[in-house]
N, C-alpha and C positions, 0 to 999 in steps of 0.2 A: 672540139666536140663531136665524140663520136657518135654513130646513129644506133638506135635499137635494132637495128636489120644487125648488128654482128649476134644475134643471136643462135645464128645459123648452127651454132654447136650446142648454145643452150636449148633450141627448141629440141635437137635430138634425144637429147641427155634427158628431156622431160617428159619425151615419149614414149622413150626407154623405162623413165622412173612409172608413168600412169600406167604402161602396159604391165609392168611386175607388179603394181599395186592392185591393177584391174584383175590379175591372175590369180590373187591372194584373198580376195575377196570374191567368190562367188553368188553371194547372195545379192551382190548390186546388180542390178541392170544397165547398159550402157543407155546413156543419155538423164540417167535421172539426177536429180537432185534434192537436197535438205534445206528447207528454210533454216536459217540459222548457222550453215555450214559454208565455207568457201574453201577455197584452196590456194596457198600460197606456192611458189616455186623459186629457190631462191641458187644461182651461182656464183662461186667466189671463184676468178682464177686471175693470176696475175693483181694489180691493183683494181681489178673491175668485179664489183658487186652487183648481178643482174638479177629484178625478182619480175617475175608476173604470178598477176593475183587473178583469182576469176571467182565471183562471187552472183548470185543469184540477185535478181533487181530486187525482189521482196526485201532482202537483207539490209540495201542502201535507199531506197526512196519507198519501202513499205507497199509497193504493187510491182508488177512486173509486166502490164500490160502497157500497151501505148499510151503517151499521157491525154488525158480528154479535156482537163480544164487548164484554167491560166497555173492555178496554185498546182498543178501537178508538171507543168513544165516546168515551174519554177524550182522546184524542189528537184528534177532531173538535171536543171544546169548549175544549182547547188552543189549538187551530188558529187557530179564532174569533177567541178573545180577542188571539194574536198580531196578526192580522188586521185587529180594530178600533185596535191603538196604530200609527196611520202612524206617528208622531214616531220610533218606532223602525224602521220600512221604509224611508221615504224623509227624506233632512233635506234639505231647500231651502238655498240659501247663507243662514248665518244674517244678513247682513246686510239679508236682502230682510224679517225680522221674521215670517214665519208661524207663525201656531197654529193648530193644528188645532179646529176647532169641533165638528167633527159626525163621528162614524164611521157606518156600515150595512154590513154583515156577512152575507152569505145564501148558502145551500148550495141551486143549482139541479142534482135529481138526477132519474134516470130518462130521461137521453134515449138516444135510439138511432139511433145514428149512425154514419158510417163515420170511422174511429179513426186518425187514424198515431201508430206507435210508434218514436220514434228513439231509436238504440242510443247509448252512448257515443260508438262510434269516430264518429258522424256520419250510418249509414247510415241509410236508413229505409225501412220496409214498409208497404204500405196495405194493411189487415187490417178486413173486417167482422165487426163484434162485435156480437152480440146481448146486450140486459138494458143496464140501467143505465150511466151514465157520470155522473159528477158534477163541476160545476164551481163553484168560490168565485167570489162578484163580490163586490167590496165596491166601496163610495162614499164617498167623503174632503170635507169641505169644509172649506177653511183661508181664514184671515183674514190677508194680507199688509199691514205696515206701510207696506213698500216694493216693491212687486211689480216694478217694472224695475230692483230690483237681483239679482232673480232668474236667477241667468248659470249657475249648475251646479245638480244633484240629485244627493246621494248614496243609492246604492241598497244599504241595511244587508236587503233584503229577501233576495238571496240567502243572507246568513249565516241568517238565520231559518228558511229553508226549500231545503234541503242538495240537494232533487229539480230546484228551478228552474237554468235555466239559462240563457236570454235570455228577455228582453221586449222587443215589438215597440211602439214608445211615439209617439203621433201627439199632437203640441204644439198648440194652438189658442191665437194669444196676438195683439194688436192688430197684428200685423206679418205675420198671416194663420197658415197650417199648414205644419208639417214633420213631419217622418218621425224617425223615429231607432230604433234599437234597440240595448238595454246587457246586457252580457253578463258571467256569472258573473266570467268573468277582468278585467274592467276595468268594476266596478261605477258606473260617473260620468257625468251626462250635461251636456255641455257647452251651455249656451244661451245663450250668448255673443254680442247681434247680435239674438236674438227678440224683445224688448223693446222 
């Protein structure tokens, strides 16, 4: 079983992708995140498909502070278990034969940063909040018997986490880097032609 530590190249590629995305969006400020809006990076190399998911705690458990009640601690444990089961969240085209080999879920807490709140109407306002905000960070390692057949991914992530509204996705494949956005109302990603 390979370890997620092989993601050194993935991390460098994702950093380059994040930098170019950041450079293209001057209105965004470093450290801001939007409720309902997460990021997913996918790297496909050989028979390996690695994913890295980052989402605000509010999207996953409905709060971003340290759990203070038994109910919140239970919600946190349940969320980590759901996030660890990538097969329930992301379904690559079955013909690609992708099997989850490893999953790692962590919670990064205590960030003090600017924070965007996005209302259901789509209006957003910037608000400086003091105190900790948590983000869930998950890494997944898949082995695919036929990676050239990864032509789509279905996102049941949105069924599992009702507060999640959209994911910004960066895919790095043998043909280069591509960016996509997947939303709750259309939870499928067409990857035709990227392999």
